[in-house]
C-alpha positions as CSV (number, residue, x, y, z in Angstrom):
1,M,-9.3,-5.7,-10.5
2,V,-5.6,-3.8,-11.6
3,A,-6.3,-0.5,-9.6
4,V,-8.1,-2.0,-7.1
5,G,-4.8,-4.7,-6.7
6,S,-2.3,-1.6,-6.6
7,A,-4.1,-0.2,-3.5
8,V,-4.6,-3.4,-1.4
9,G,-1.2,-4.8,-0.9
10,L,0.9,-5.2,3.1
11,G,-1.1,-1.7,4.0
12,N,-4.0,-3.2,4.6
13,I,-2.7,-6.1,6.5
14,W,-0.1,-5.3,7.8
15,R,0.6,-2.1,8.1
16,F,-3.2,-1.1,8.9
17,S,-3.6,-3.9,11.3
18,Y,-0.4,-3.0,13.6
19,I,-1.5,1.4,13.6
20,L,-4.9,0.6,14.7
21,G,-4.2,-1.4,17.9
22,V,-1.3,0.8,19.2
23,I,-3.2,3.7,18.0
24,G,-6.5,2.0,20.0
25,G,-9.0,0.3,17.6
26,G,-12.2,2.3,16.7
27,A,-11.0,5.9,17.5
28,F,-8.7,5.4,14.6
29,L,-10.9,3.4,12.5
30,V,-13.4,5.9,12.2
31,V,-10.8,8.8,11.4
32,Y,-9.2,6.6,9.1
33,V,-12.4,6.1,7.2
34,L,-13.0,9.9,7.1
35,C,-9.7,10.7,5.8
36,I,-9.4,8.3,2.9
37,L,-13.7,10.0,1.9
38,F,-12.5,14.0,2.1
39,I,-8.8,14.0,1.1
40,G,-7.9,10.8,-0.3
41,L,-10.9,10.2,-2.7
42,P,-10.0,13.9,-4.3
43,V,-6.4,13.0,-4.3
44,L,-7.3,9.9,-6.2
45,I,-9.8,11.0,-9.0
46,S,-6.9,14.1,-9.7
47,E,-4.2,11.1,-10.6
48,L,-6.5,9.4,-12.3
49,T,-7.9,12.1,-14.2
50,I,-4.5,13.3,-15.0
51,G,-3.1,10.0,-16.5
52,R,-6.7,8.7,-18.9
53,A,-6.4,12.7,-20.1
54,A,-2.6,12.0,-20.8
55,G,-2.8,8.7,-21.7
56,E,1.3,8.8,-20.7
57,S,3.2,7.7,-17.1
58,A,3.8,9.4,-14.4
59,V,6.6,12.1,-16.0
60,S,4.9,12.3,-19.6
61,A,1.9,12.2,-18.5
62,F,2.6,16.5,-17.0
63,Q,5.0,16.9,-19.5
64,E,2.0,16.0,-22.6
65,L,-1.1,18.3,-20.4
66,A,2.2,20.9,-19.7
67,P,4.8,21.3,-22.2
68,R,7.9,23.3,-21.6
69,S,6.7,24.0,-18.4
70,F,8.5,22.6,-14.3
71,W,5.5,20.5,-13.7
72,W,7.0,16.9,-14.5
73,L,9.1,17.5,-11.5
74,A,5.5,16.0,-9.6
75,G,5.7,12.9,-11.2
76,A,9.4,12.6,-11.0
77,V,9.5,13.3,-7.4
78,A,6.4,10.1,-7.8
79,V,9.2,8.0,-9.5
80,L,11.1,8.3,-6.7
81,A,9.1,7.5,-4.2
82,C,8.3,4.4,-6.1
83,T,11.5,3.3,-6.7
84,M,12.7,3.7,-3.1
85,I,9.6,1.7,-1.7
86,A,10.2,-0.9,-4.4
87,C,13.9,-1.5,-2.3
88,Y,12.4,-2.4,0.8
89,Y,9.2,-3.2,-0.3
90,P,10.4,-7.3,-1.6
91,T,12.1,-7.4,2.1
92,V,8.8,-7.2,3.9
93,A,7.5,-9.7,0.6
94,G,10.0,-12.7,1.0
95,W,9.3,-12.5,4.9
96,S,5.8,-13.7,3.9
97,L,6.0,-16.3,1.4
98,G,8.8,-17.5,3.8
99,Y,6.8,-17.3,6.5
100,A,4.6,-19.2,4.8
101,V,6.8,-22.0,4.6
102,E,8.1,-21.9,7.7
103,S,4.8,-22.4,9.4
104,V,4.3,-25.7,8.0
105,T,8.1,-26.8,8.0
106,N,9.8,-25.2,11.2
107,R,6.3,-24.2,13.1
108,A,8.1,-25.8,16.5
109,A,10.4,-23.2,16.8
110,I,8.1,-20.0,15.9
111,A,5.3,-21.4,18.2
112,S,8.2,-22.2,21.1
113,D,9.7,-18.5,20.5
114,P,8.2,-16.3,18.0
115,Q,10.4,-13.3,18.7
116,A,13.5,-15.2,18.7
117,A,12.3,-17.3,15.7
118,F,11.8,-14.0,13.4
119,A,14.9,-12.0,14.9
120,A,16.8,-15.7,12.9
121,F,14.7,-16.0,9.9
122,S,14.9,-11.8,8.9
123,S,18.8,-11.6,9.7
124,G,19.9,-15.0,8.0
125,P,20.3,-16.1,4.7
126,K,16.4,-17.4,4.1
127,A,15.4,-13.3,4.1
128,L,18.0,-13.2,1.1
129,V,16.7,-15.5,-0.8
130,Y,12.3,-15.3,-0.4
131,A,13.0,-11.4,-1.1
132,G,14.7,-12.9,-4.6
133,L,12.5,-15.2,-5.1
134,A,9.2,-12.4,-4.7
135,L,11.1,-10.2,-6.8
136,A,11.3,-13.1,-9.8
137,A,7.3,-13.9,-9.3
138,T,6.9,-10.6,-9.5
139,V,9.7,-9.2,-12.6
140,A,8.2,-12.7,-14.2
141,I,4.2,-11.3,-14.6
142,L,5.3,-8.1,-15.7
143,A,7.4,-9.5,-18.8
144,R,4.1,-10.4,-19.8
145,G,3.0,-7.0,-20.1
146,V,0.4,-4.8,-19.4
147,T,-2.9,-7.0,-20.3
148,D,-1.5,-10.7,-20.1
149,G,0.7,-10.1,-17.4
150,I,-0.5,-7.5,-14.5
151,E,-4.5,-7.7,-15.7
152,R,-4.6,-11.4,-16.3
153,W,-2.7,-11.9,-13.2
154,S,-4.6,-9.5,-10.9
155,K,-8.1,-11.2,-12.4
156,V,-6.3,-14.8,-10.6
157,L,-5.1,-12.9,-6.9
158,M,-7.5,-10.4,-6.6
159,P,-10.1,-13.1,-6.0
160,A,-7.9,-15.7,-4.3
161,L,-6.8,-12.6,-1.3
162,F,-10.5,-12.5,-0.7
163,A,-11.4,-15.7,-0.5
164,I,-8.5,-16.5,2.0
165,L,-9.6,-13.2,3.6
166,A,-12.7,-14.2,4.4
167,I,-11.7,-17.6,5.2
168,L,-9.6,-16.3,7.9
169,V,-12.2,-14.1,9.2
170,V,-14.9,-16.9,9.9
171,R,-12.5,-18.7,11.9
172,S,-11.4,-16.1,14.0
173,L,-15.1,-14.6,15.0
174,T,-15.9,-17.8,15.4
175,L,-13.0,-18.4,18.4
176,P,-14.4,-18.3,21.9
177,G,-14.0,-14.1,23.4
178,A,-13.4,-12.6,19.9
179,A,-16.5,-10.5,20.7
180,E,-13.9,-8.4,22.6
181,G,-11.4,-7.7,19.5
182,V,-14.2,-6.8,17.5
183,R,-15.9,-4.3,19.8
184,F,-12.2,-3.7,19.7
185,L,-12.5,-2.8,16.5
186,F,-16.2,-0.4,16.0
187,Q,-16.8,1.0,19.3
188,P,-14.7,3.7,19.2
189,D,-13.0,5.5,22.4
190,F,-11.5,8.8,21.3
191,S,-10.5,10.0,24.4
192,E,-7.4,7.1,23.7
193,L,-7.0,9.2,20.2
194,T,-4.0,11.6,20.1
195,V,-3.1,14.0,17.1
196,G,-0.7,12.3,16.4
197,G,-3.0,9.4,16.1
198,V,-5.4,11.4,13.5
199,L,-2.0,12.5,11.6
200,D,-1.5,9.1,11.4
201,A,-4.7,8.1,10.2
202,L,-4.7,10.5,7.1
203,G,-0.8,9.8,6.1
204,H,-1.8,6.2,6.1
205,S,-4.7,7.3,4.1
206,F,-2.5,7.8,1.3
207,Y,-0.2,5.1,1.3
208,S,-3.2,2.5,1.1
209,L,-4.7,3.9,-1.8
210,S,-1.4,4.1,-3.3
211,L,-1.5,7.8,-4.1
212,G,1.6,10.0,-4.8
213,M,2.8,6.9,-6.2
214,G,2.5,7.9,-10.0
215,I,0.7,4.3,-9.9
216,M,-3.1,5.7,-10.5
217,I,-1.9,8.0,-12.7
218,T,0.5,5.2,-14.4
219,Y,-3.0,2.7,-14.9
220,A,-5.0,5.3,-15.7
221,S,-3.0,6.1,-18.9
222,Y,-3.8,2.4,-20.1
223,M,-7.9,3.5,-19.1
224,K,-10.4,4.3,-22.1
225,K,-12.5,7.2,-22.4
226,D,-15.9,4.7,-22.0
227,M,-15.1,3.5,-19.2
228,D,-16.5,5.0,-15.9
229,L,-14.3,6.9,-13.6
230,P,-16.4,7.4,-10.8
231,Q,-17.0,4.0,-10.8
232,T,-14.2,3.1,-10.9
233,T,-12.8,4.9,-8.1
234,I,-15.9,4.2,-5.8
235,A,-15.1,0.6,-6.6
236,V,-10.3,1.1,-5.7
237,V,-12.0,3.0,-2.7
238,A,-14.4,0.5,-1.4
239,M,-12.6,-2.9,-1.9
240,D,-8.9,-0.9,-0.6
241,T,-11.4,0.3,2.5
242,G,-12.8,-3.4,2.6
243,V,-9.5,-5.3,2.8
244,A,-8.4,-3.3,5.8
245,I,-11.6,-3.9,7.4
246,L,-11.7,-7.8,7.2
247,A,-7.9,-8.0,8.6
248,G,-8.7,-6.4,11.1
249,L,-11.6,-8.5,11.5
250,A,-9.1,-11.7,11.2
251,I,-6.8,-10.5,13.1
252,F,-8.0,-8.9,16.6
253,P,-11.0,-11.5,17.5
254,A,-7.8,-13.8,17.5
255,V,-5.9,-11.5,19.3
256,F,-8.3,-10.4,22.4
257,A,-9.5,-14.5,22.1
258,L,-5.9,-15.6,23.0
259,G,-5.2,-12.5,25.2
260,L,-2.4,-11.4,23.2
261,D,-1.7,-7.4,23.3
262,P,-3.3,-5.6,20.1
263,A,-0.3,-2.9,20.5
264,E,2.2,-5.4,19.8
265,G,3.4,-2.5,16.9
266,A,5.1,-3.7,13.6
267,G,5.6,-7.8,14.9
268,L,1.8,-7.8,15.5
269,V,1.8,-9.7,12.2
270,F,5.3,-11.7,12.3
271,V,5.7,-12.4,15.9
272,T,2.4,-12.0,18.1
273,L,0.5,-14.2,15.2
274,P,2.5,-17.2,14.2
275,G,2.5,-18.3,18.3
276,A,-1.9,-17.3,18.3
277,F,-1.5,-20.0,15.8
278,E,-0.1,-22.5,17.8
279,T,-2.9,-22.5,20.4
280,M,-6.0,-22.1,17.6
281,P,-7.8,-24.9,16.5
282,L,-6.6,-25.9,12.6
283,G,-4.1,-23.0,13.2
284,A,-1.7,-26.0,10.7
285,V,-3.7,-25.0,8.3
286,F,-4.5,-21.2,8.9
287,A,-1.2,-20.5,9.8
288,P,-0.1,-20.5,6.2
289,L,-3.0,-19.7,4.5
290,F,-2.9,-16.6,6.8
291,F,1.0,-15.8,5.2
292,V,0.0,-16.5,1.8
293,L,-2.7,-13.9,1.9
294,V,-0.5,-11.4,2.9
295,F,2.0,-12.9,0.2
296,I,-0.4,-12.0,-2.3
297,A,-1.2,-9.0,-0.8
298,A,2.6,-7.8,-1.3
299,L,2.7,-9.4,-4.7
300,T,-0.5,-7.4,-6.4
301,S,1.4,-4.0,-4.5
302,L,4.9,-4.8,-5.7
303,I,3.6,-5.5,-9.4
304,S,2.4,-1.9,-9.6
305,I,5.0,-0.1,-7.9
306,L,7.5,-1.5,-10.7
307,Q,5.1,-1.1,-13.1
308,V,5.8,2.7,-12.5
309,P,9.7,3.2,-13.3
310,L,9.1,0.8,-15.6
311,A,6.6,2.3,-17.7
312,L,9.0,5.8,-17.5
313,L,11.9,4.1,-19.5
314,E,9.5,2.5,-21.9
315,D,7.4,5.9,-22.8
316,R,9.9,8.7,-21.9
317,F,13.4,6.7,-23.5
318,G,11.3,4.2,-25.5
319,L,13.1,1.2,-23.9
320,S,12.2,-2.2,-24.3
321,R,10.1,-3.7,-22.0
322,G,12.6,-6.4,-21.5
323,K,15.4,-4.0,-21.3
324,G,13.3,-1.7,-19.6
325,L,12.7,-4.2,-16.8
326,V,16.5,-5.1,-16.5
327,I,17.3,-1.7,-15.2
328,V,14.9,-1.4,-12.9
329,C,15.4,-5.1,-11.6
330,A,19.7,-4.2,-11.7
331,V,18.0,-0.9,-9.8
332,V,16.1,-2.5,-6.9
333,V,18.5,-5.3,-6.7
334,C,21.2,-2.8,-6.2
335,F,19.9,-0.2,-3.3
336,G,17.4,-3.1,-2.5
337,T,19.9,-5.8,-0.7
338,P,20.6,-3.4,1.8
339,S,17.3,-2.9,3.5
340,V,17.1,-7.4,3.8
341,L,20.8,-7.1,5.9
342,A,19.5,-4.4,7.6
343,F,18.0,-7.1,10.2
344,G,21.6,-9.0,10.0
345,P,25.0,-8.1,8.8
346,L,24.0,-4.9,8.0
347,A,21.9,-3.6,11.4
348,D,24.3,-1.6,12.3
349,W,24.7,0.5,9.5
350,Q,22.4,4.3,10.2
351,V,21.3,6.2,7.5
352,F,20.4,9.7,8.9
353,G,20.3,8.2,12.2
354,T,18.5,4.5,11.2
355,D,18.9,1.5,9.8
356,Y,18.4,1.6,6.2
357,F,15.2,-0.2,6.0
358,T,13.4,1.9,7.8
359,F,15.0,5.2,6.2
360,L,14.1,4.2,2.9
361,D,10.0,3.3,4.8
362,R,10.2,6.8,6.5
363,F,11.2,9.5,3.7
364,A,9.7,8.1,0.7
365,N,6.2,7.7,2.7
366,N,6.9,10.5,4.7
367,I,8.6,13.0,2.1
368,L,8.0,12.2,-0.9
369,L,4.5,10.9,-1.4
370,P,2.8,13.8,0.2
371,I,4.9,16.3,-2.1
372,A,4.2,14.2,-4.8
373,A,0.5,14.1,-3.8
374,L,0.8,17.9,-3.5
375,L,2.0,19.4,-6.5
376,G,-0.3,16.5,-8.2
377,C,-3.4,18.9,-5.8
378,L,-1.3,22.2,-7.4
379,F,-1.4,20.8,-11.1
380,V,-4.9,20.0,-11.0
381,T,-5.8,23.4,-9.7
382,F,-3.1,26.3,-11.4
383,R,-2.7,24.5,-14.7
384,M,-5.3,21.2,-15.7
385,G,-8.1,23.1,-13.7
386,A,-10.1,21.6,-11.6
387,A,-13.5,22.4,-14.2
388,A,-11.0,19.7,-17.4
389,S,-9.7,17.9,-14.6
390,R,-14.1,16.9,-13.7
391,A,-14.9,16.8,-17.6
392,E,-12.3,14.5,-17.7
393,F,-13.8,12.5,-14.5
394,L,-17.3,12.3,-16.1
395,T,-16.1,11.4,-19.9
396,G,-17.6,7.7,-19.4
397,A,-19.3,8.6,-16.6
398,R,-23.4,6.9,-16.7
399,H,-24.0,9.4,-14.7
400,A,-23.6,13.5,-15.4
401,G,-24.8,14.9,-12.1
402,H,-21.9,12.1,-10.1
403,F,-22.1,13.5,-6.2
404,L,-18.1,12.5,-6.3
405,A,-17.8,15.4,-9.7
406,R,-19.6,17.7,-7.3
407,V,-17.8,18.0,-4.7
408,Y,-14.5,17.2,-6.1
409,P,-13.6,20.7,-6.9
410,F,-13.4,22.3,-3.6
411,A,-12.0,18.9,-2.4
412,I,-8.9,19.5,-4.3
413,R,-8.3,23.3,-4.4
414,F,-9.0,23.7,-0.6
415,I,-9.7,20.1,1.7
416,A,-7.0,18.1,0.5
417,P,-3.8,20.4,0.0
418,V,-4.5,21.7,3.5
419,A,-3.9,18.4,5.1
420,I,-1.0,17.1,2.7
421,A,0.5,20.4,4.3
422,V,-0.5,19.2,8.0
423,I,1.3,15.9,6.8
424,L,4.5,17.8,5.6
425,L,5.5,20.3,8.4
426,R,4.7,16.8,11.1
427,A,7.9,15.5,9.1
428,A,9.2,18.6,9.5
429,G,9.0,18.1,13.0
430,V,5.9,20.5,13.6
431,F,3.5,18.4,15.2
432,A,4.4,15.1,16.8
């Protein structure tokens, strides 16, 4: 559940839904699932085997397996990416928490003009307060440690997320006209798919599975040798992809039933849906329930994201968990506060031609994550060895001839590195 919680997050509900809506529905879904299976899976296996073989967090794992070499930079890039994501993640988590409250206390304003209501909320002091509360909740869980904090709360939060999502799917599918949304989601029209759409699906598969962040390496370091890694890998991928599809079933049937635009973009969750809930039977109940779901998804991801730099401070520098949390929080507050203010007082502050929030998001996800993932693939191929990684993968497995182990060496050597290189070339402007 901890590993699933790290993968299941805003990427599955907020980001997946709006990208799928913009790119054209079913065609994106087909390509996305193929990217998960043929590229995401091998990279996930490589990170799990690196972490468990070393028994250390991101940077220390590479130092343990390749001492006196430059490979530690692979872990350092992952930690840097994770820290940058941690600086803007509380902003969106705060929006989710705030809208769970606002959909009860400020329903009329949100329903009458959702766009103006969200602009006022995200640019006002409430956004800062709720971002702080989201961060405080995360810190409170992390302070209790891996077993009593992260693992225990993941066992509560993940079933709650699935239960709420199931309720919302049933409500959405029972609306008149919902069938059109189901067709949009599952009936692919490849004439609408562009090269850019394929690359977006490829990039999102990494974002969704938390690859290149050092998260899976860190969590695998806590796994015992008798744990069945093939089973864990399949469970993580299946539940992560399943949540994304369920989120689509909760959102798009409602969008089409209510005559809304599925290509609304990033505002689909916070602008389009709040108005839709008001016209839906029992919308006053389902609106806050939906945003509680989004907040839980954000919280489980934020816990995992902050655990990466925290584990580095504990393992590499020998700091206590309390001191490490203070340092991590100080960094997030210092560099994360401007991301909240980027929609208000700092809206005109540009970093490389874009606002601060967008800069953090794009630089971390489009550049640092692919670089970290590519370095991980190269590490397995040229230093650890695909055979050694495969052997670690099968240690504790119930089936020695597991089909994933048969295709993994080829995929991690050839398919995944080429695909990641394409993502980086696109980030460099080679592809549109």
